[in-house]
BAFI-3210 file (N, C-alpha, C; in Angstrom, 3 decimals, decimal comma, padded with zeros to 6 digits):
// residues 200
n [1|2|3|4|5|6|7|8|9|10|11|12|13|14|15|16|17|18|19|20|21|22|23|24|25|26|27|28|29|30|31|32|33|34|35|36|37|38|39|40|41|42|43|44|45|46|47|48|49|50|51|52|53|54|55|56|57|58|59|60|61|62|63|64|65|66|67|68|69|70|71|72|73|74|75|76|77|78|79|80|81|82|83|84|85|86|87|88|89|90|91|92|93|94|95|96|97|98|99|100|101|102|103|104|105|106|107|108|109|110|111|112|113|114|115|116|117|118|119|120|121|122|123|124|125|126|127|128|129|130|131|132|133|134|135|136|137|138|139|140|141|142|143|144|145|146|147|148|149|150|151|152|153|154|155|156|157|158|159|160|161|162|163|164|165|166|167|168|169|170|171|172|173|174|175|176|177|178|179|180|181|182|183|184|185|186|187|188|189|190|191|192|193|194|195|196|197|198|199|200]
n.u [-012,573|-012,560|-011,373|-008,487|-008,246|-007,547|-005,254|-003,259|-003,004|-001,967|000,179|001,848|001,495|003,473|005,800|006,081|006,705|009,103|010,517|010,719|011,797|014,031|015,210|018,376|019,243|019,843|022,045|023,242|021,877|018,810|016,760|017,396|017,699|015,106|013,928|015,082|014,011|011,416|011,093|010,538|008,166|006,320|003,828|002,154|001,994|-000,376|-002,632|-001,480|-000,693|-002,943|-004,347|-003,229|-003,449|-004,853|-005,716|-006,331|-008,874|-010,669|-009,376|-009,786|-012,178|-013,141|-011,693|-012,774|-015,657|-014,542|-014,510|-016,890|-018,714|-017,114|-018,352|-017,508|-017,201|-015,750|-012,530|-010,779|-007,473|-005,174|-002,454|-000,931|001,549|004,023|002,608|002,594|001,733|-000,649|-003,288|-004,842|-006,049|-007,629|-009,383|-010,265|-012,208|-014,547|-015,733|-015,694|-016,706|-013,988|-013,813|-014,097|-011,678|-009,255|-006,480|-004,821|-001,820|-000,124|002,601|005,816|008,854|009,650|010,429|009,257|006,882|005,845|005,264|003,401|001,279|001,166|000,028|-002,097|-003,435|-003,855|-005,340|-007,866|-008,585|-008,145|-007,858|-007,020|-004,925|-001,860|001,176|003,689|007,643|009,125|011,413|009,236|010,542|011,059|009,193|006,675|003,617|003,007|001,056|-002,535|-003,981|-003,259|-005,634|-005,910|-003,835|-002,577|-000,586|-000,614|000,454|003,061|004,247|007,400|010,301|011,701|010,287|009,470|011,224|009,632|008,348|006,767|005,916|006,114|002,877|001,573|002,000|000,248|-002,562|-003,472|-006,299|-007,350|-005,508|-004,787|-002,846|-001,597|-000,359|001,864|004,057|006,546|006,501|007,679|005,459|006,037|008,793|007,753|006,949|006,146|003,813|002,798|001,250|-000,427|-002,354|-002,882|-004,811|-005,091|-004,868|-004,919]
n.v [028,404|025,506|025,463|026,268|024,497|021,877|022,526|023,052|020,735|019,072|020,598|019,246|016,547|017,261|017,539|015,170|013,569|014,558|014,310|011,746|010,985|012,700|013,651|013,220|010,234|009,391|008,006|005,486|003,418|001,089|002,502|005,370|005,643|005,358|007,071|009,482|009,341|009,520|012,228|014,420|014,019|013,241|014,432|014,755|012,135|010,411|011,306|011,146|008,538|007,390|006,764|004,652|002,637|000,250|-001,945|-001,792|-000,504|-002,743|-004,908|-003,884|-003,864|-006,277|-007,269|-006,494|-007,211|-009,987|-009,923|-009,022|-011,051|-013,073|-012,149|-010,903|-007,948|-006,346|-005,491|-006,359|-007,038|-005,158|-005,255|-003,306|-003,581|-002,076|000,804|002,880|006,037|005,549|005,671|003,491|003,215|005,061|004,882|002,110|003,228|003,730|001,379|-000,062|-000,051|001,408|001,551|-001,302|-002,109|-002,825|-001,609|-000,530|-001,129|000,753|-000,130|000,826|002,079|004,171|007,313|010,262|009,437|008,052|010,781|012,117|010,340|010,341|012,882|012,485|010,673|012,754|014,420|013,348|012,375|010,181|007,472|004,675|004,052|003,182|004,672|003,074|003,717|001,923|-001,168|-003,168|-005,950|-006,603|-006,198|-006,966|-007,505|-007,205|-007,709|-008,813|-011,632|-011,293|-009,985|-009,298|-009,014|-006,643|-006,300|-003,444|-003,174|-002,975|-005,625|-007,157|-009,191|-008,786|-009,178|-011,526|-012,365|-011,786|-012,026|-014,445|-017,035|-016,023|-014,578|-016,200|-017,967|-016,744|-017,073|-016,053|-015,005|-013,720|-013,174|-010,519|-010,267|-007,513|-006,792|-004,889|-005,783|-007,966|-011,318|-014,516|-017,322|-019,710|-018,347|-017,612|-018,016|-021,197|-020,986|-018,899|-019,027|-020,722|-019,213|-016,802|-014,240|-013,459|-010,329|-008,217]
n.w [-011,672|-011,966|-014,222|-013,311|-011,691|-013,246|-014,757|-012,805|-011,987|-014,449|-014,333|-011,985|-012,814|-014,827|-013,105|-011,926|-014,285|-014,815|-012,442|-012,794|-015,081|-015,464|-013,263|-010,899|-009,264|-006,011|-003,053|-001,240|-000,063|-000,193|000,957|000,866|-001,721|-003,052|-001,373|-002,413|-004,915|-004,812|-003,623|-004,686|-005,663|-004,759|-003,304|-005,460|-006,486|-005,459|-007,465|-009,746|-010,395|-009,960|-012,541|-013,736|-011,992|-012,206|-011,497|-008,349|-006,876|-007,477|-006,349|-003,330|-002,859|-003,145|-001,153|001,122|000,555|001,188|003,542|004,595|004,520|006,190|008,472|010,952|013,004|014,740|015,650|013,449|011,950|009,634|007,524|005,506|002,732|001,580|001,509|000,700|000,202|001,975|000,409|000,054|002,323|002,261|000,015|000,574|002,474|001,347|000,438|003,062|006,537|008,381|010,883|011,806|011,462|013,993|014,448|011,649|009,485|007,613|005,854|004,966|003,227|002,347|002,861|002,216|000,810|003,524|005,235|003,125|003,994|006,694|006,816|005,645|007,186|009,338|008,650|007,552|010,056|011,183|013,810|013,855|012,398|011,674|010,348|009,315|009,072|007,156|006,110|004,636|004,296|006,936|008,531|010,860|012,663|016,051|017,241|017,457|015,898|012,028|009,477|007,192|004,647|002,197|-000,949|-002,921|-006,084|-005,539|-004,784|-005,144|-006,433|-004,549|-002,131|-001,786|000,415|002,876|005,386|005,361|007,243|009,873|009,263|008,370|010,363|012,200|011,659|009,243|007,237|004,673|002,163|-000,704|-003,763|-005,665|-008,583|-010,596|-011,926|-013,267|-011,620|-011,685|-011,012|-010,012|-008,974|-005,864|-002,516|-001,093|000,846|000,265|-002,322|-001,569|-000,403|-001,840|-003,442|-006,622|-008,432|-011,369]
ca.u [-012,483|-012,075|-009,979|-007,339|-007,726|-006,993|-004,208|-002,400|-003,316|-001,735|001,725|001,789|001,851|004,676|006,729|006,185|007,212|010,307|011,092|010,625|012,501|015,572|016,111|018,987|018,686|021,249|021,695|023,877|021,026|017,539|015,700|018,039|017,420|013,522|013,438|015,757|013,181|009,878|010,676|010,078|006,661|005,294|002,540|001,297|001,906|-001,645|-003,475|-000,733|-000,986|-004,634|-005,248|-002,580|-003,352|-006,563|-006,461|-006,120|-009,656|-010,985|-008,870|-009,974|-013,716|-012,748|-011,473|-014,213|-016,655|-014,660|-014,700|-018,242|-018,813|-016,730|-019,089|-016,808|-017,752|-014,709|-011,242|-009,977|-006,390|-005,053|-001,495|-000,449|002,554|004,286|001,290|002,891|000,596|-002,280|-004,238|-005,788|-007,019|-008,776|-010,181|-011,173|-013,268|-015,523|-016,134|-015,923|-016,428|-013,084|-013,733|-014,510|-010,238|-008,735|-005,469|-004,108|-000,353|000,508|004,209|006,392|010,348|009,722|010,541|008,184|005,428|005,164|005,414|002,037|000,487|000,703|-000,823|-003,563|-003,811|-004,725|-006,603|-009,145|-008,491|-008,397|-007,519|-006,608|-004,349|-000,684|002,311|005,022|008,699|010,147|011,124|008,554|010,968|011,565|008,084|005,835|002,852|003,339|-000,162|-003,195|-003,671|-003,633|-006,809|-006,050|-002,800|-002,549|-000,052|-001,290|001,557|004,093|005,282|008,358|010,546|012,688|008,874|009,669|011,906|008,884|008,298|005,244|005,737|004,922|002,245|000,590|001,620|-000,651|-003,692|-004,056|-007,563|-007,278|-004,468|-005,111|-001,307|-002,221|001,333|002,189|005,353|006,474|006,651|006,851|004,511|007,254|009,584|006,950|007,277|004,824|003,015|002,482|000,645|-001,777|-002,889|-002,351|-005,677|-004,363|-005,931|-004,303]
ca.v [027,548|024,052|025,731|026,288|023,042|021,405|023,595|022,412|018,678|019,551|020,897|018,288|016,154|017,338|017,812|013,974|013,012|015,152|013,410|010,274|010,761|013,642|013,799|012,231|009,400|009,683|007,448|004,454|002,472|001,139|003,603|006,373|005,725|005,477|008,464|010,690|009,284|009,912|013,477|015,490|014,227|012,356|015,345|014,467|010,523|010,056|011,830|010,462|007,670|006,936|006,653|003,535|001,028|-000,130|-002,904|-001,471|-000,569|-004,061|-005,459|-003,307|-004,110|-007,761|-007,554|-005,648|-008,175|-010,950|-009,432|-008,941|-012,461|-013,468|-011,606|-010,364|-006,742|-005,684|-006,325|-006,689|-006,265|-005,240|-004,712|-002,761|-003,491|-001,160|001,212|004,419|007,488|005,580|006,155|002,361|003,138|006,411|003,842|001,382|003,402|003,191|-000,352|-000,754|001,046|001,649|001,566|-002,645|-002,599|-002,407|-001,705|-000,943|-000,849|000,832|-000,280|001,416|002,182|005,871|008,436|011,148|008,683|008,181|012,304|012,125|009,767|010,836|013,916|012,209|010,302|013,852|015,028|012,258|012,226|008,194|006,910|003,523|003,864|003,916|004,513|002,652|003,557|000,607|-002,282|-004,529|-007,543|-006,854|-005,661|-008,307|-006,660|-007,716|-007,813|-010,359|-012,393|-010,514|-010,609|-008,722|-008,434|-006,436|-005,650|-002,877|-002,789|-002,992|-006,777|-007,580|-010,081|-008,694|-009,548|-013,068|-012,447|-010,860|-013,345|-015,180|-017,918|-015,310|-014,347|-017,631|-018,467|-015,818|-017,208|-014,812|-015,049|-012,834|-012,345|-010,101|-009,334|-006,890|-005,821|-004,629|-006,148|-009,355|-012,274|-016,041|-017,534|-020,543|-017,925|-017,172|-019,026|-022,253|-020,774|-017,261|-019,628|-021,195|-018,252|-015,373|-014,097|-012,451|-009,385|-007,481]
ca.w [-010,708|-012,615|-015,316|-012,418|-010,841|-014,532|-015,117|-011,653|-012,057|-015,562|-013,956|-011,186|-013,812|-015,646|-012,061|-011,705|-015,093|-014,803|-011,534|-012,992|-016,347|-015,192|-012,022|-010,409|-008,133|-005,164|-002,032|-000,939|000,404|-001,079|001,361|000,530|-003,546|-002,796|-000,593|-003,256|-006,312|-004,736|-002,687|-005,398|-006,838|-003,339|-003,304|-006,754|-006,213|-005,643|-008,633|-010,929|-010,285|-009,778|-013,829|-014,745|-011,404|-012,548|-009,982|-006,672|-006,285|-007,737|-004,996|-002,369|-003,136|-003,215|000,101|001,734|000,782|001,938|005,096|004,933|004,455|007,263|009,727|012,141|012,596|014,972|015,840|012,472|011,354|007,993|007,159|003,998|002,943|000,551|001,149|-000,073|000,835|002,579|-000,236|-000,273|002,916|001,843|-001,191|001,516|003,295|000,410|000,914|004,367|007,935|008,743|012,107|011,594|011,952|015,600|013,444|010,323|009,808|006,352|005,907|003,449|003,387|001,325|003,801|001,510|000,955|004,528|005,330|002,584|004,617|008,241|006,677|004,962|008,293|010,322|007,498|007,909|011,714|011,164|014,903|014,158|011,517|012,056|009,125|009,742|007,968|007,493|005,258|004,431|004,598|008,194|009,464|011,520|013,320|017,260|018,342|017,226|014,452|011,269|009,211|005,593|004,122|000,870|-002,105|-004,154|-007,053|-004,723|-004,415|-006,110|-006,182|-002,677|-001,449|-001,459|001,448|003,516|006,929|005,599|008,092|010,341|009,147|008,239|011,537|012,897|011,102|008,155|006,753|003,483|001,096|-002,013|-004,402|-007,065|-008,824|-012,151|-011,914|-013,702|-010,919|-011,974|-009,677|-009,585|-007,423|-004,949|-001,710|-001,594|001,319|-000,231|-003,517|-001,322|000,030|-002,554|-004,623|-007,653|-009,399|-011,797]
c.u [-011,694|-010,850|-008,522|-006,613|-006,971|-005,355|-002,631|-002,515|-002,467|-000,075|001,985|002,513|003,341|006,133|007,004|006,866|008,812|011,218|011,537|012,026|013,897|016,279|017,275|018,692|020,215|021,087|022,701|023,132|019,739|016,556|016,273|017,993|015,954|013,412|013,942|014,518|012,288|009,842|010,298|008,986|005,870|004,152|001,955|001,142|000,222|-002,422|-002,743|-001,080|-001,960|-005,379|-004,648|-003,219|-004,410|-006,759|-006,885|-007,925|-010,680|-010,452|-009,514|-011,652|-013,697|-012,629|-012,491|-015,560|-016,338|-015,244|-015,868|-018,791|-018,411|-017,682|-018,477|-016,951|-016,717|-013,527|-010,412|-008,605|-005,613|-003,625|-001,011|000,741|003,019|003,150|001,788|002,147|-000,862|-003,610|-005,169|-006,475|-007,923|-009,645|-011,030|-012,323|-014,392|-016,178|-016,960|-016,436|-014,919|-012,853|-013,732|-012,716|-009,727|-007,509|-005,294|-002,665|-000,470|001,803|004,780|008,103|010,515|009,519|009,171|006,742|004,772|004,714|003,694|001,098|-000,086|-000,351|-002,035|-004,184|-004,608|-005,621|-007,776|-009,764|-008,879|-007,379|-006,662|-005,559|-002,632|000,794|003,518|006,209|009,623|010,238|010,208|009,022|011,291|010,230|007,179|005,556|003,401|002,076|-000,868|-003,044|-003,981|-004,682|-006,616|-004,221|-002,827|-000,984|-000,778|000,196|002,681|004,982|006,296|009,042|011,708|011,326|008,727|010,482|011,162|008,920|006,840|005,075|005,031|003,570|001,047|000,481|000,478|-002,598|-004,497|-005,178|-007,611|-005,893|-004,616|-003,391|-002,248|-000,748|001,049|003,267|005,579|007,047|006,506|006,572|006,006|008,221|008,832|007,232|006,151|003,676|002,220|001,006|-000,687|-002,564|-003,742|-004,348|-005,008|-005,286|-004,831|-004,667]
c.v [025,927|024,367|026,053|024,870|022,015|021,593|023,204|021,088|018,660|019,470|020,018|017,478|016,219|017,485|016,123|013,145|013,634|014,262|012,109|010,086|011,905|013,809|012,429|011,475|009,144|008,544|005,793|002,767|002,324|002,134|004,848|006,307|005,914|006,744|009,585|010,447|010,151|011,393|014,711|015,468|013,352|013,244|014,997|012,797|010,052|010,308|011,395|009,153|006,486|006,478|005,442|002,304|000,572|-001,358|-002,640|-001,542|-001,980|-004,903|-005,163|-003,739|-005,512|-008,201|-007,122|-006,395|-009,586|-010,819|-009,381|-010,142|-013,457|-013,191|-010,979|-008,661|-005,827|-006,306|-006,520|-006,346|-005,991|-004,371|-004,517|-002,607|-002,976|-000,233|002,619|005,617|006,882|005,255|004,410|002,471|004,258|005,405|003,120|001,849|003,370|002,241|-000,635|000,408|000,662|000,953|-000,037|-003,133|-001,926|-001,443|-001,861|-000,093|-000,315|001,387|000,405|002,054|003,755|006,718|009,656|010,591|008,521|009,539|012,311|011,425|009,880|011,969|013,704|011,456|011,590|014,153|014,454|012,003|010,219|008,109|005,277|003,057|004,415|003,502|004,169|002,660|002,578|-000,165|-003,143|-005,685|-007,765|-006,393|-006,773|-007,538|-007,493|-008,315|-009,450|-010,715|-011,211|-011,129|-010,595|-008,715|-007,910|-006,140|-005,255|-002,335|-002,425|-004,698|-007,343|-008,697|-010,003|-009,232|-010,616|-013,072|-011,885|-012,876|-013,884|-016,028|-017,354|-015,031|-015,415|-018,502|-017,927|-016,424|-016,336|-015,424|-014,830|-012,234|-011,874|-009,580|-008,648|-006,079|-005,938|-005,335|-007,520|-010,272|-013,715|-016,589|-018,727|-019,510|-017,779|-018,634|-019,763|-021,677|-019,619|-017,974|-019,974|-020,324|-016,871|-015,424|-013,108|-011,381|-008,760|-006,654]
c.w [-011,208|-013,692|-014,259|-012,059|-012,088|-014,515|-013,560|-011,724|-013,369|-014,935|-012,866|-011,950|-014,356|-014,061|-011,826|-012,534|-014,930|-013,639|-011,785|-014,210|-016,329|-014,072|-011,535|-009,283|-007,270|-003,848|-002,324|-000,909|-000,391|-000,453|000,845|-001,324|-003,361|-002,150|-001,917|-004,738|-005,771|-004,055|-003,277|-005,942|-005,727|-003,288|-004,677|-006,987|-006,479|-007,020|-009,582|-011,071|-010,414|-011,559|-014,254|-013,587|-011,133|-011,528|-008,688|-006,164|-006,584|-006,236|-003,646|-001,779|-003,031|-001,609|001,013|001,545|000,920|003,505|005,464|005,421|005,720|008,817|010,684|011,986|013,406|014,963|014,546|012,381|010,051|007,904|005,511|003,523|001,697|000,509|000,839|001,231|001,508|001,712|-000,332|000,830|002,538|000,677|000,229|002,002|002,730|000,510|002,318|005,777|008,162|010,670|012,745|012,238|013,231|015,005|012,027|010,143|008,025|006,455|004,646|004,018|003,102|002,408|003,412|001,462|001,935|004,610|004,689|003,493|005,748|008,039|006,401|006,540|009,031|009,913|007,667|009,151|011,827|012,676|015,267|013,181|011,892|010,889|009,572|008,712|008,254|006,105|005,442|004,774|006,223|009,161|009,671|012,419|014,966|017,802|017,821|016,079|013,082|010,643|007,541|005,460|002,362|000,408|-003,128|-005,112|-006,335|-004,201|-005,806|-005,919|-004,554|-001,744|-000,642|-000,158|002,657|004,565|006,729|006,443|009,214|010,482|009,191|009,180|012,708|012,251|010,351|007,355|005,391|003,555|-000,239|-002,603|-005,345|-007,618|-010,621|-012,953|-012,131|-012,736|-011,607|-010,794|-009,437|-008,400|-006,431|-003,843|-001,616|-000,889|001,104|-001,166|-002,877|-000,399|-000,385|-003,413|-005,528|-009,053|-010,211|-013,308]
res [x|x|x|x|x|x|x|x|x|x|x|x|x|x|x|x|x|x|x|x|x|x|x|x|x|x|x|x|x|x|x|x|x|x|x|x|x|x|x|x|x|x|x|x|x|x|x|x|x|x|x|x|x|x|x|x|x|x|x|x|x|x|x|x|x|x|x|x|x|x|x|x|x|x|x|x|x|x|x|x|x|x|x|x|x|x|x|x|x|x|x|x|x|x|x|x|x|x|x|x|x|x|x|x|x|x|x|x|x|x|x|x|x|x|x|x|x|x|x|x|x|x|x|x|x|x|x|x|x|x|x|x|x|x|x|x|x|x|x|x|x|x|x|x|x|x|x|x|x|x|x|x|x|x|x|x|x|x|x|x|x|x|x|x|x|x|x|x|x|x|x|x|x|x|x|x|x|x|x|x|x|x|x|x|x|x|x|x|x|x|x|x|x|x|x|x|x|x|x|x]
***
């Protein structure tokens, strides 16, 4: 059984590499290109990337610790921008009771990754998680103040166009940024620098 699982994992990795190296990316819009790129590798996305997104769990542990130190036991709001397959939510459940969050928004523009996230949410019976298939630059929750915003290897120069004034105006208490991309600090919005915690 273990041998078959190893073989399946190896095959899945090959499929991801094939998609990354050989597949033709089509589409005229950013969303169409993202959908095209991830469509054939979405199901294997989590397993493949878990081995080199080293800062993600450190970020989530730190976020959970800060929330615990805030002493708030319920009614929290978490926005995971560029959240893909909602793997951050699954991992966060190791460090904090997800029921403390009144709402968790997982926002991603990529349809195939959102499909995986929706299936994961259904399988794990999450009732407070909403998968939002949308451009993070245009998303802003309309409910209560935001407690936590996370970027897990998703913050790029395009994200500097995010509506940060909205979030800060809503009394954001915790922001963490984890990114494998090179973003020069001087190009980030001033308000973001004031609130940002950086792990890499």
